[in-house]
C-alpha positions as CSV (number, residue, x, y, z in Angstrom):
1,M,-9.3,-15.2,16.5
2,D,-6.9,-13.5,18.8
3,A,-4.3,-10.9,17.6
4,K,-1.9,-8.7,19.4
5,V,0.9,-6.2,18.8
6,I,3.9,-6.0,21.2
7,W,5.8,-2.8,21.4
8,Q,9.5,-3.2,20.6
9,Q,10.9,0.3,20.7
10,G,10.0,3.8,19.4
11,L,7.1,3.3,17.0
12,H,8.0,-0.3,16.1
13,F,5.7,-3.2,17.1
14,S,5.6,-6.9,16.3
15,G,2.2,-8.2,15.4
16,T,1.0,-11.8,15.7
17,A,-2.2,-13.8,15.7
18,D,-3.3,-17.4,16.2
19,T,-1.0,-18.8,13.5
20,G,2.1,-17.5,15.3
21,F,3.6,-15.7,12.4
22,E,5.0,-12.3,13.1
23,V,4.7,-9.1,11.0
24,P,6.7,-5.9,11.7
25,I,4.6,-2.8,12.2
26,G,6.1,0.7,12.1
27,A,5.7,4.3,11.2
28,D,7.5,6.5,8.7
29,E,10.1,8.9,9.8
30,Q,7.8,11.9,9.4
31,A,5.6,10.5,12.1
32,G,8.5,9.8,14.4
33,G,9.1,6.2,13.4
34,A,12.1,4.4,11.9
35,N,10.4,3.2,8.7
36,D,10.9,-0.4,10.0
37,G,7.6,-2.1,9.3
38,F,4.2,-2.2,7.6
39,R,1.8,0.6,8.2
40,P,-1.5,-0.7,9.7
41,L,-3.5,0.4,6.7
42,E,-1.1,-1.3,4.3
43,L,-1.9,-4.5,6.2
44,M,-5.6,-3.9,5.6
45,A,-5.0,-3.6,1.9
46,I,-2.8,-6.7,1.9
47,S,-5.4,-8.5,3.9
48,L,-8.1,-7.6,1.3
49,A,-5.9,-8.7,-1.6
50,G,-4.8,-11.9,0.1
51,C,-8.3,-12.8,1.2
52,T,-9.9,-12.5,-2.3
53,A,-6.8,-14.0,-4.0
54,L,-7.1,-17.2,-1.9
55,D,-10.7,-17.5,-2.9
56,V,-10.3,-16.8,-6.6
57,I,-7.4,-19.1,-7.2
58,S,-9.0,-22.0,-5.4
59,I,-12.2,-21.5,-7.3
60,L,-10.4,-21.3,-10.6
61,K,-8.6,-24.5,-9.8
62,K,-11.9,-26.2,-8.9
63,K,-13.2,-25.0,-12.3
64,Q,-10.1,-26.7,-13.9
65,Q,-8.7,-23.5,-15.2
66,V,-5.0,-23.7,-16.1
67,V,-3.5,-20.7,-14.3
68,T,0.2,-20.1,-14.6
69,S,0.4,-16.7,-12.9
70,F,-1.9,-14.8,-10.6
71,E,-1.7,-11.5,-8.9
72,V,-4.2,-9.3,-7.1
73,R,-3.5,-5.6,-6.7
74,V,-5.4,-3.3,-4.4
75,Q,-5.2,0.5,-4.9
76,A,-6.8,2.2,-2.0
77,D,-7.4,5.9,-2.0
78,Q,-7.3,7.6,1.4
79,A,-8.9,10.7,2.9
80,Q,-6.5,13.7,3.1
81,E,-7.6,14.4,6.7
82,F,-7.1,12.3,9.8
83,P,-7.9,9.5,10.3
84,N,-7.0,9.0,6.6
85,V,-9.5,6.2,6.1
86,F,-9.9,4.4,2.8
87,T,-12.4,6.3,0.6
88,R,-12.3,3.9,-2.4
89,A,-10.6,0.7,-3.4
90,L,-9.8,-0.7,-6.8
91,I,-9.1,-4.4,-6.8
92,T,-7.5,-5.7,-10.0
93,Y,-7.1,-9.4,-10.7
94,L,-4.3,-10.3,-13.2
95,I,-4.7,-13.9,-14.3
96,T,-2.4,-15.6,-16.8
97,G,-3.0,-19.1,-18.1
98,Y,-4.0,-21.2,-21.1
99,S,-7.4,-20.8,-22.7
100,L,-8.9,-19.2,-19.5
101,D,-12.7,-19.0,-19.5
102,E,-13.8,-15.4,-18.8
103,T,-17.1,-16.7,-17.4
104,A,-15.1,-18.8,-14.8
105,V,-13.0,-15.8,-14.0
106,R,-16.0,-13.6,-13.4
107,R,-17.8,-16.2,-11.4
108,S,-14.7,-16.8,-9.2
109,I,-14.5,-13.0,-8.5
110,E,-18.2,-12.9,-7.9
111,L,-18.1,-15.7,-5.3
112,S,-15.2,-14.2,-3.5
113,A,-17.0,-10.8,-3.4
114,T,-20.4,-12.0,-2.4
115,K,-19.9,-15.2,-0.4
116,Y,-16.4,-16.1,0.7
117,C,-14.0,-13.2,1.5
118,P,-14.7,-11.8,5.0
119,A,-12.2,-8.9,4.5
120,Q,-14.0,-7.8,1.3
121,A,-17.5,-8.3,3.0
122,M,-16.5,-6.1,5.9
123,L,-14.6,-3.3,4.1
124,S,-17.2,-3.1,1.3
125,Q,-19.7,-2.0,3.9
126,V,-17.8,1.3,4.3
127,V,-15.5,1.6,1.3
128,P,-16.8,1.6,-2.3
129,M,-15.0,-1.0,-4.4
130,E,-14.4,-1.6,-8.0
131,L,-13.4,-5.0,-9.2
132,H,-11.4,-5.3,-12.5
133,Y,-9.8,-8.2,-14.2
134,E,-7.2,-8.8,-16.9
135,I,-6.9,-12.2,-18.5
136,Y,-3.7,-13.0,-20.2
137,E,-2.8,-15.9,-22.5
138,G,0.5,-17.5,-21.4
139,E,3.1,-17.9,-24.1
140,G,5.9,-19.5,-22.2
141,A,9.2,-18.0,-21.0
142,D,7.4,-15.4,-18.8
143,R,5.7,-13.9,-21.9
144,R,2.0,-13.3,-22.1
145,T,-0.6,-11.5,-24.2
146,L,-3.6,-9.6,-22.8
147,V,-6.7,-11.2,-24.3
148,K,-9.6,-9.7,-22.2
149,T,-10.3,-7.1,-19.6
150,G,-13.5,-6.6,-17.7
151,I,-15.2,-5.2,-14.6
152,Y,-17.3,-7.2,-12.2
153,I,-20.1,-5.1,-10.8
154,P,-22.0,-6.6,-7.9
155,Q,-25.7,-6.6,-8.2
156,A,-27.6,-4.3,-5.8
157,V,-29.3,-6.3,-3.1
């Protein structure tokens, strides 16, 4: 994989990789930027969420789970001192569907965490991660009821 950023002006860059899509990268005004793009660590958190989300939804579909809404949230704590690295990450999977099987949800999260998601595999080497899930029963018209919450805890190797 090849990736690059190209300086546009000030502290604004355009990032691209093999796919050719572009993403704006910038800095906030306090750092001298124009608040005109994603911060690099935001992209790391989005990458983590996106990587595991792609895995989990595809596994749930293979397990014939009827998913109507799916969201992955990453809340990453950062060190107060430079270089402000991530010190902890909480990944929360919010899955809405009909008669979702908790075992299938847990297994999908497990497979992403232990086998498929390279972003999670790399970051988990240096950042402690907690994996939570919330299972909702869909009730139509964008309504849902929380039916189960849980935590996936990877087994020590």
